[in-house]
Every structure is written in structure tokens, then in C-alpha cells.
C-alpha positions in Angstrom: 0.0 0.0 0.0 2.9 2.4 0.6 3.8 2.5 -3.0 0.2 3.2 -3.9 0.0 6.0 -1.5 3.2 7.5 -3.0 1.4 7.8 -6.3 -1.3 10.2 -4.9 0.9 13.2 -5.6 3.0 13.5 -8.7 6.5 14.8 -7.8 6.4 17.6 -10.4 3.0 18.7 -9.4 3.7 18.6 -5.7 6.9 20.6 -6.2 5.1 23.4 -8.1 2.4 23.7 -5.5 4.8 23.5 -2.5 6.9 26.2 -4.0 3.8 28.4 -4.5 2.7 27.7 -0.9 6.0 28.4 0.7 6.8 31.6 -1.3 6.9 34.5 1.2 4.3 37.3 0.7 7.0 39.9 1.3 10.8 39.8 1.0 12.8 41.8 3.6 14.7 44.7 2.0 18.5 45.0 2.8 19.6 48.0 4.8 20.3 51.0 2.5 24.0 51.6 1.6 25.7 53.8 4.2 23.1 53.1 6.9 24.6 53.7 10.4 23.0 52.3 13.6 21.3 54.9 15.7 23.6 54.4 18.7 26.9 54.8 16.7 28.7 58.0 17.7 26.8 61.2 17.9 25.3 61.0 14.4 21.5 61.5 14.3 19.5 58.3 13.8 19.0 57.2 10.2 15.3 57.0 9.4 14.0 53.5 9.5 13.4 51.7 6.3 9.6 51.8 5.6 7.8 48.5 6.1 7.0 47.1 2.7 3.3 47.5 1.8 1.0 44.6 1.7 0.9 42.8 -1.6 -1.4 44.3 -4.2 -3.0 42.6 -7.1 -0.2 43.9 -9.3 2.3 41.8 -7.2 0.7 38.6 -8.4 2.0 36.4 -11.2 0.4 37.6 -14.4 -2.7 35.5 -15.2 -1.2 34.0 -18.5 2.0 33.2 -16.7 0.2 31.5 -13.8 -1.9 29.5 -16.2 1.2 28.4 -18.1 2.4 26.8 -14.9 -1.0 25.7 -13.6 -3.5 25.3 -16.5 -7.2 25.0 -16.1 -8.6 21.5 -15.7 -12.0 22.3 -17.1 -14.8 20.1 -15.6 -17.4 20.1 -18.4 -17.4 20.7 -22.2 -20.2 19.7 -24.6 -18.0 19.8 -27.7 -18.7 16.2 -28.9 -22.4 16.9 -29.4 -21.7 20.1 -31.3 -19.2 18.4 -33.6 -21.6 15.7 -34.3 -24.0 18.2 -35.9 -21.5 19.9 -38.1 -20.9 18.9 -41.7 -17.2 19.9 -41.3 -15.0 21.8 -38.9 -11.5 22.9 -38.3 -10.5 22.8 -34.6 -6.8 23.5 -35.4 -7.1 26.8 -37.2 -10.2 27.9 -35.4 -13.9 27.1 -35.7 -16.6 29.8 -35.3 -19.3 27.2 -34.7 -17.8 26.1 -31.4 -16.6 27.8 -28.2 -13.6 25.5 -27.5 -11.4 25.2 -30.5 -7.7 24.7 -30.2 -6.5 28.3 -30.5 -8.9 29.4 -27.8 -8.1 26.5 -25.6 -4.4 27.5 -25.8 -5.2 31.2 -25.3 -7.3 30.5 -22.2 -4.6 28.3 -20.6 -6.6 25.0 -20.6 -4.6 21.9 -19.7 -7.4 19.3 -19.4 -11.1 19.0 -20.2 -13.9 16.6 -19.5 -15.7 16.1 -22.8 -19.3 15.1 -22.0 -21.1 12.7 -24.3 -24.7 13.6 -25.1 -27.1 10.7 -24.5 -30.4 10.4 -26.4 -33.2 9.1 -24.1 -34.5 6.7 -26.7 -31.1 5.1 -27.4 -28.8 5.8 -24.5 -26.2 3.1 -25.0 -25.9 3.5 -28.7 -25.5 7.3 -28.6 -23.0 7.0 -25.8 -20.9 4.6 -27.8 -21.1 6.8 -30.9 -19.9 9.8 -28.9 -17.1 7.9 -27.3 -16.0 6.9 -30.8 -16.2 10.5 -32.0 -14.2 11.8 -29.1 -11.5 9.1 -29.7 -11.2 10.0 -33.4 -11.2 13.7 -32.8 -8.3 13.4 -30.3 -6.4 11.0 -32.7 -6.7 13.6 -35.5 -4.9 16.2 -33.4 -1.9 14.4 -31.8 0.2 17.6 -31.4 -2.5 19.3 -29.3 -4.7 16.7 -27.7 -4.2 13.5 -25.8 -6.8 11.0 -24.6 -6.4 10.5 -20.8 -7.7 7.5 -18.9 -5.8 8.2 -15.7 -4.3 10.9 -13.6 -0.9 9.9 -14.8 -2.1 10.3 -18.4 -3.3 13.8 -17.6 -0.1 14.8 -16.0 1.9 13.3 -18.9 -0.2 15.2 -21.4 0.5 18.5 -19.5 4.3 17.7 -19.3 4.4 17.3 -23.1 2.4 20.4 -23.9 -0.8 18.6 -24.8 -4.4 19.2 -23.6 -5.7 16.1 -21.8 -9.2 15.0 -22.8 -11.1 12.8 -20.4 -14.4 11.3 -21.5 -17.4 12.1 -19.3 -19.5 12.8 -17.4 -22.3 10.8 -19.1 -25.7 10.7 -17.6 -26.4 7.6 -15.5 -28.9 6.4 -18.2 -25.9 5.7 -20.4 -25.3 2.5 -18.4 -28.9 1.3 -19.0 -29.2 -0.1 -15.4 -26.4 -2.6 -16.1 -23.1 -2.9 -14.3 -21.8 -4.9 -17.3 -22.6 -2.0 -19.6 -20.9 0.4 -17.1 -17.8 -1.7 -17.2 -17.8 -1.8 -21.0 -18.1 1.9 -21.2 -15.3 2.3 -18.8 -13.1 0.0 -20.9 -13.8 2.3 -23.9 -12.6 5.3 -21.9 -15.6 6.7 -20.0 -14.3 8.2 -16.7 -17.3 10.0 -15.1 -21.0 9.3 -14.6 -23.7 11.7 -13.3 -25.9 10.0 -10.7 -29.4 11.3 -11.3 -32.4 10.6 -13.3 -32.7 6.9 -12.8 -34.8 4.6 -10.7 -31.8 3.8 -8.5 -30.7 7.4 -8.0 -33.9 9.3 -7.6 -35.5 12.0 -5.4 -35.8 9.2 -2.8 -32.1 8.6 -2.8 -30.0 5.5 -3.7 -31.6 2.1 -3.5 -29.5 -1.0 -2.9 -28.6 -1.4 -6.6 -27.6 2.3 -6.6 -25.2 1.7 -3.7 -23.7 -1.1 -5.7 -23.2 1.2 -8.7 -21.3 3.6 -6.4 -19.1 0.7 -5.1 -18.5 -0.5 -8.7 -17.5 3.0 -9.8 -15.1 3.1 -6.9 -13.6 -0.2 -8.0 -13.3 0.9 -11.6 -11.8 4.3 -10.7 -14.7 6.4 -12.2 -15.5 9.9 -11.1 -18.9 10.2 -9.4 -20.8 13.4 -10.4 -23.6 14.6 -8.2 -24.6 17.5 -10.3 -28.4 17.7 -10.2 -28.7 14.8 -7.8 -31.4 14.9 -5.1 -30.4 15.7 -1.5 -31.1 12.2 -0.5 -29.0 10.7 -3.3 -26.1 13.1 -2.5 -26.2 12.3 1.2 -26.1 8.5 0.6 -23.4 8.7 -2.1 -21.2 10.7 0.3 -21.7 7.9 2.9 -21.1 5.0 0.6 -18.3 6.2 -1.7 -14.7 5.7 -0.6 -13.4 8.0 -3.3 -14.0 11.8 -3.3 -17.1 12.9 -5.3 -17.5 15.8 -7.7 -20.0 18.3 -8.8 -18.9 18.9 -12.4 -20.9 22.0 -13.1 -22.5 23.4 -9.9 -22.6 26.9 -8.6 -23.9 27.9 -5.1 -27.6 27.7 -4.7 -27.5 30.4 -2.0 -26.5 32.9 -4.7 -28.6 31.5 -7.6 -31.5 29.1 -7.0 -30.8 27.1 -10.2 -31.8 23.4 -9.6 -28.3 22.3 -10.8 -26.6 24.4 -8.1 -25.5 23.0 -4.7 -27.0 24.0 -1.3 -24.6 25.1 1.4 -24.9 21.9 3.4 -23.8 19.9 0.4 -20.9 22.2 -0.2 -19.8 21.9 3.4 -20.1 18.1 3.3 -18.2 18.0 0.0 -15.3 19.9 1.6 -15.3 17.6 4.7 -15.0 14.6 2.4 -12.3 16.3 0.2 -14.6 16.2 -2.9 -14.6 18.9 -5.6 -17.2 21.4 -6.8 -16.4 22.8 -10.3 -18.1 26.2 -10.7 -19.5 26.7 -14.2 -19.2 29.8 -16.4 -22.9 29.7 -17.1 -25.1 32.8 -17.1 -28.1 30.7 -15.9 -26.2 29.0 -13.1 -23.9 31.7 -11.9 -25.0 35.0 -13.4 -24.6 37.3 -16.4 -21.2 38.9 -15.4 -17.7 37.6 -14.8 -17.9 38.9 -11.2 -20.9 36.7 -10.6 -18.8 33.6 -11.4 -16.1 34.9 -9.1 -18.8 35.3 -6.4 -19.8 31.7 -6.7 -16.1 30.6 -6.6 -15.6 32.7 -3.4 -18.7 31.2 -1.9 -17.8 27.6 -2.6 -14.2 28.2 -1.3 -15.6 29.7 1.9 -17.7 26.6 2.7 -15.8 23.7 1.1 -12.3 25.1 1.5 -9.6 26.1 -1.1 -8.9 22.4 -1.8 -12.5 21.6 -2.9 -13.2 24.2 -5.6 -12.4 24.2 -9.3 -13.7 25.5 -12.7 -16.1 24.2 -15.3 -16.6 26.1 -18.5 -19.8 24.4 -19.6 -18.9 25.6 -23.1 -20.5 24.2 -26.2 -23.5 23.1 -24.1 -26.0 25.6 -25.4 -25.8 27.6 -22.2 -25.4 31.4 -22.4 -22.1 32.6 -20.8 -21.3 35.6 -18.7 -19.9 38.8 -20.2 -16.1 38.6 -20.6 -16.3 34.7 -20.5 -17.8 34.0 -23.9 -15.5 31.0 -24.6 -12.5 29.1 -23.1 -10.2 32.0 -23.9 -11.7 34.0 -21.1 -10.1 32.1 -18.2 -7.2 34.7 -17.7 -9.8 37.4 -17.1 -11.4 35.3 -14.3 -8.0 34.7 -12.8 -7.3 38.4 -12.8 -10.7 39.0 -11.1 -9.8 36.5 -8.3 -6.4 38.0 -7.9 -8.0 41.4 -7.3 -10.1 39.7 -4.5 -6.9 38.6 -2.7 -6.6 35.0 -4.0 -3.0 33.9 -3.6 -1.1 32.2 -6.4 -1.1 29.0 -4.3 -4.9 28.9 -4.0 -5.2 29.7 -7.7 -2.9 26.8 -8.5 -5.3 24.6 -6.6 -8.3 26.1 -8.2 -7.1 25.6 -11.8 -5.2 22.3 -11.7 -4.2 21.0 -8.3 -7.6 20.1 -6.9 -8.7 18.2 -10.0 -5.4 16.3 -10.2 -5.8 15.3 -6.5 -9.3 14.0 -7.0 -8.2 11.9 -10.0 -5.3 10.4 -8.1 -7.4 9.7 -5.0 -10.0 8.0 -7.2 -7.3 5.8 -8.7 -5.8 5.0 -5.3 -9.3 3.9 -4.0 -9.7 1.8 -7.2 -6.5 -0.1 -6.8 -7.3 -0.8 -3.2 -10.8 -1.9 -4.0 -9.7 -4.3 -6.8 -7.6 -6.2 -4.2 -10.8 -6.7 -2.0 -13.5 -7.5 -4.6 -14.1 -8.5 -8.1 -16.7 -7.2 -10.6 -20.2 -6.9 -9.1 -23.0 -9.1 -10.5 -25.8 -7.1 -8.9 -28.9 -6.3 -10.9 -31.6 -3.7 -10.4 -34.3 -4.6 -7.9 -37.8 -5.4 -9.4 
């Protein structure tokens, strides 16, 4: 187990974050040349060197420079569904029909994205398979820019080689068609996150026994559990059953905006206590029409869940309207500048953009490896 625990933090990532945490806010100035102590001879005292002023937003690392070191791990992008509807497109040179083409991903400092498959209610498994196939082929056509990631190590490796990591998911729970065998097959094809809502086993009444087995199987497989839009009863039970940290891939704070997909304060607090992750969306409906509204939600989530349980989710190419100054993925530097103006340190911003998502991925993998030593694939079926 020791060697598994060692994998929870990649050395390069930990080094960057540790350096950011340990960097002093102020550096003491040396005494001016010719300074004489006040008690030397009869010379009048030399005026004391002024105490350095508290850091101002201008003393922060420039947003583009910070994102070059700690790129955004974006929690939700609907690009696959948009590409599916286009007769042709050019992601490499720029594509006006989408909000997350390669030039804008680079300009916004994006280092990883979750690409969410769109699932048709009348054919959930087929459409999920088709979208996984599309994602795999799109990534393969851009090897100098994109890399398909199936693990935290893949994500870190993509970043180290200047690629943008693409993780498949989250898909709605209906994609698994109430079958753990189907869930395992989708995982084998690359699906790495599932949203637990909208099914008979994850409903307003909470998880039933089969739903609990889905959570355990996702832990064993190493899949991210997404509670966006889940009922309070489901969220409470998932937090109790899951051994891995859970996520909200696109949730703001319900206390600031009563959108049904946003999270109440008690869930945000519980998420922080369990070291989960809430990824705040850049969505006018969920967070508000202005960039400062998104920053308000990020501040609120950090205040309740803590700086290690908040991240960012663009929700681009989903059909959502976006706040002013955040029309596409190129807007992340403006959001970082806004947060710097509110007193966020470089260390906390490094956690917000990359560190927290990487930790959750690694923790989920660690739980998976431990679970696979304890149990094999589940054969549970839904209750009548």
C-alpha cells in the first residue's frame, strides 16, 4: 500500500504547489547603503526603512504566466455533441461554430477538459458509444494538441508534453442502462465519469441497494462520481457509501442563484469535509450574467468547502449562455485576474485551476486499486 500512497501526488505537481505555498508574501529589504545604527557616535539616527506595503493585485503572477504553470482542468465541455451536428469543422485553425477550438483552448490556458457525451433518451447506450467513438477519433486527429487521458498519470503526462488532456465524461447515468456490465464496458472504452441522477436507482428518494452497488463498482473501476443535479437524499447517501471523493462537475452555489443544478450550502460543506470537488460553471443561468458573478460563486464555494475543494467548469458548447467577458474558453485569464483582485494567492489559484482536479483523479485511482484487491466485478442487478 505504501507504493500506492506515493502515487497520490506526482512529484512535479507537488513541487510546483509546494513552491507556491512556501513563497513568502514579502521579501525583507536589505539596509540601504551607508546606513549607520542609531547608537553609533553622535550621528543622528537614520530614518527606519519603511515597512513594505501589503501585496497588491499587481504583485501577483500575471494570469497568463500562472496558467502556463497551472493550467485549467475544465470540468465540463459539450464539444462532442456540437461536432456531431457539423458537416465539417477545423479545430486546429479555429472554428466559429464552437466555443472550445484549439486556438482558444491555448489562449485560455486550458490543460485538461472533460468532454461530456450527449445521450439520447430513446437510445442511451448507442448514442454514448457513438460519442465515445467520435471523441476518440477527434483526439487522434490532433496528436500535437490533444491526448486522450484514462488516468491521472495520463493527464499529468499530457501536460508535461504540452498537450491538452481529454477525459471522456461525465455521461448521464442512463448511459449505463441499469447494467453494471454495460458500465464496465463503457469504462473499458474510456468513460471516466458518470452523473448519478435521473434513474430509478438514483432518484429523489435517494439510492436504493442497486444504486449503492453502482457507487461501489464505480469506486472499484476508478470512475468519477458526479452529483450535479442529484437529489439531496442521493447526494447524502453517495457521500456515505463512496470511498473516493465525489465531484460536482458544473454546480454553482444555490445560496447565490437558485438554479436546480446548483448545490446547497450543506452539500458544499459536506463536500469539503470529504475532500470532494465542486467545479463552478461559467454559465449565465447557473452563476449569473457577469464575470464577477462567477467569481462570487467561486468565493462562496471556497468559503464553505475550502480552497482544496473548488475548481472551474466552462460548460462551453452546451447551449448555455455565458457571462460577459467569459464567452468562450479563452476567457479564463480574465477570471483569474478578477480573483487576484479579490486577494486570492497564487497557491490557492494553482489549486483552483489544476491541483484540486489532479488530486481527486489520483485519489480516485488509489481507491480503485485498493478496491480491486478486495473484490471482483459486481454481478448485482436492479431490484424489481
